[in-house]
N, C-alpha and C positions, 0 to 999 in steps of 0.2 A: 606347395604346402607352406613353405617357409615364408613366402611373400604374404600369404593370407594371415599367418600368425602375426607378422610384423604390422600388417594393416589393422588388425584387431587391437594390438597393443597400442598403436598410435592413436586409435579412436578412443580407447579407454583413458589414455593420458589426457587427450583433448577434452573429454567430458569432465574429468576431474578438475582440470584447469578452468573450464568454463563455469563449473559449479562454484569454485572458489571466487571467481570473478563476479558471478551473480550474487553470491552471499555477501560479498564485500560492498556492493553498490545498491543492493535491493533496499528500498525504503517503502514504508507504508504510506497511506494517504496523509498521516499526521507529520510525515517528514522524518520519522525515526524507525529503527528496526532493532531486532533483538541484539544484533552485534554492537549496538551503541551502549548497551548497559554497562554500568560502572559500579564499583564497590563503594558502598557508603561506610560500612565498618565490618571488620572481621572479629567476631566475638569469641573466637578461639583464643585470642590474646586477652589478657586482663586489662580492662580499660581504666582501672581505678586511678592510675597515676598519669593518664594521657595528657591532661592539662591541669597544672597546679601551680601557676605563677602567683601564689597568694600574696607575695610582697607588694604587688601593684594595687591591691585593694585597700580601700579605706577600712578603719577599724570596724568590727562587727557592730551592727545597729543594736538597739535595745532589745533584749530577749534572745540575742544570738551570741554564741560563744566562740566560734572560730570560722576561719575561711576554709572552704573545702576545694575551691578551684576558681580560676579566672581565665578569661579569654578576651582579646581585643576584637572589635568588629563593628558592624553597623546593625543595630538591633531595633531601633525605634524609628529612625529616619534614614532614607537612602543615602549611601555614601558618607554617612556621618562617622566621625571617629569616636568610638565609645568603648567602655569596658563593662563586661558582664562578670559579676562576682557572685559566687554561690556560697551562702553562709549556713552553718549548722545552728538551728534555733530550737528553743525549748518546745515549741508547739508544731514543729515541722520545719523544713528548710525553706530558704528564701533566695531568690535571685534579684539582685539590684543592678540596674544599668545606669552608669554615670558617664557624663561628658565634661571634661575639664573640671573635675571635682564636684560637679552638680548632679544630684540624683534626677534621672529622667523618668524612671518607672521602676516598679518593684512588683514581684509576683511570688506567690507561695508555690512550693513544689515538694512532692514526696521523694524526689531523686537526690542522690548524694554525690554525684560526680558529673563533671562536664567532660564528655568523651570527645567532642569535636564541634566544629561549626561548619556551615555550608551556605551556599546561595543556590538552591536547587531550581528555583523558578526565575532566576536571573533578574530580580527586581532591585538589586543593589542593597538588599537587607538580608541579614544572616539568620538562619535557623540554628538552634542549639540541639545537639544530640546528647541526651542525659541518660545516666544509668544509676542503678542502685543495687546493693547486694544484701541479701537476707540469709539467715541460717535457721533451719528447722530440723531438729533431731539429727544434727550433724550434716545434713545436706546443704550445700551452698547453691543458691539460685540468684541469677542476675536478671533484672528487667531493664528495658530501654524504651525511650520515647523520643521522638523528634518534635520539638516545640518551637514556637516563635511568639513574638509580641505583635499582636494585632489590635490596633486602637487602644494601646496601653494596657492590654490584657494578655497575660501569658496563657496561650492555648495550645493544645496538642495538634500537630499536623498529622502524625502517624504514631499510633501506639503499637510497638513491636512485641509487647508482652514479655514472656520469659525467653531470653536469648542464650542462657547458659545454665546448665544444671550439673552439679557435681555431687554424687552420693558416696564418693570414695572413702571418706573418713570411717564409715561404718564397716567397710570391707578390709581396710589395711590391717587392723588388729584382730579381725575375726578369725576364730578357729573354724574347723570344717563344719561342726554342728551349727555354729552361729551363721556361717555363710549359707548353709542350706535353709536356715530359718529366714534369712533376709530374702533369698531368691523366692521362697515360697510365699513371702509377703508382697511380691511384685517388685522388689528392689533389684536393680541390675548393676554389675560392676563396670559401668561405662559412663564416661563424661559425654554430654551432648552440648553442642553449641551451634549457632547459626552464623552464616555470612549474609549480610543484607546487601542486596543489589538494588539499583534504581535505573529506570529507563527515562532519560530526559524527554521533556515535551516542549514544544515551541510556545511562543507568545505568553510568557510568564505563567505558565501552568505548572503546578506541582507534578513531579514525576510519579509513575507507578512503581511500587516496590515489590520485590520478590525475596524469598529467603531460601537458602540452601542449608540443609541440616546435616551436621557432621557428628560422628561418634568416634571416641577413642577409648581404649581400655584404661581402667584405673591404674595409675602408677603403682609399682610395688613398694615404693618408698614414700613415706609421709612427707608432704610438702613439695614433691617433685611435680614438674609441669607435665600435663598429658602429652603424649606423642603418638604417632601412627594414626592420625585422623583419617577417617574414610567417609566419603559422601554417602548419605543414606536416603536423602530426598532432594529432588530438584525443585 
C-alpha cells in the first residue's frame, strides 16, 4: 500500500514538472507564446511625472506656453539620436522631434504626458506611450495611447482608452445619505486601473495587447494613494 502511494506521489510530481517544462518551452507557429508577454505599463501608478526632462527641450514654439515632457530616442529615422518634446499649446498639445537642434517633424496630440517609449516591433524606431488626465464632477479619468511617427505623421498604434478611473472625491466627504445617493446613481467607491501587457511578434510586427483590470477601495483620507488592488478581469 505504501509503495503504491509513493508511486502515485512520484507520478504527480513528475507530471507537474513536465507541465512546467512544456509551458516554459511551448511556442506557437509565430514563435511566441503567452509566457512571453511583458508589461507595457501599469496604470495603477500615476504616470504624470514619468518622463519630464523639460530642460533639454528648446523654448516652446509659437502658440505654446510650456514644456510638458521630453524623452530621447529614435522617432523618425532608425537608430537616429533625437529628442521628442511635448508642449502645452493654446489649441491642443504638440510633439516636436528634433535632432542636433534641428526640427525633424511635429504633430498635434490631445495627450498631456509622455509616459514612456518603446521599440515593440524592433525596427530601431521608438513608439511613444502618451496619457492625459481629465476631471468631471470630481471623477478623475486617465486615457492612454501608443503612437509613433510614420512618414512624418504622428499616428496611433494602439488606443487604450480609459486606463484609470477614480470617483473617490465624491465619497470622501459624503455623509451616509449622500453616499446612498451616489450608489443609487451608479457610482461606486472603488478606483479602477489597467495593466497593459503585450505579446512580442517576430519580423518587425507590432505585438498584440491585452489589459488586466484591477480595483481598489477608495482611500479613507483625501489625497492618499489607493491600496489593496485586486484583479477583476484577465
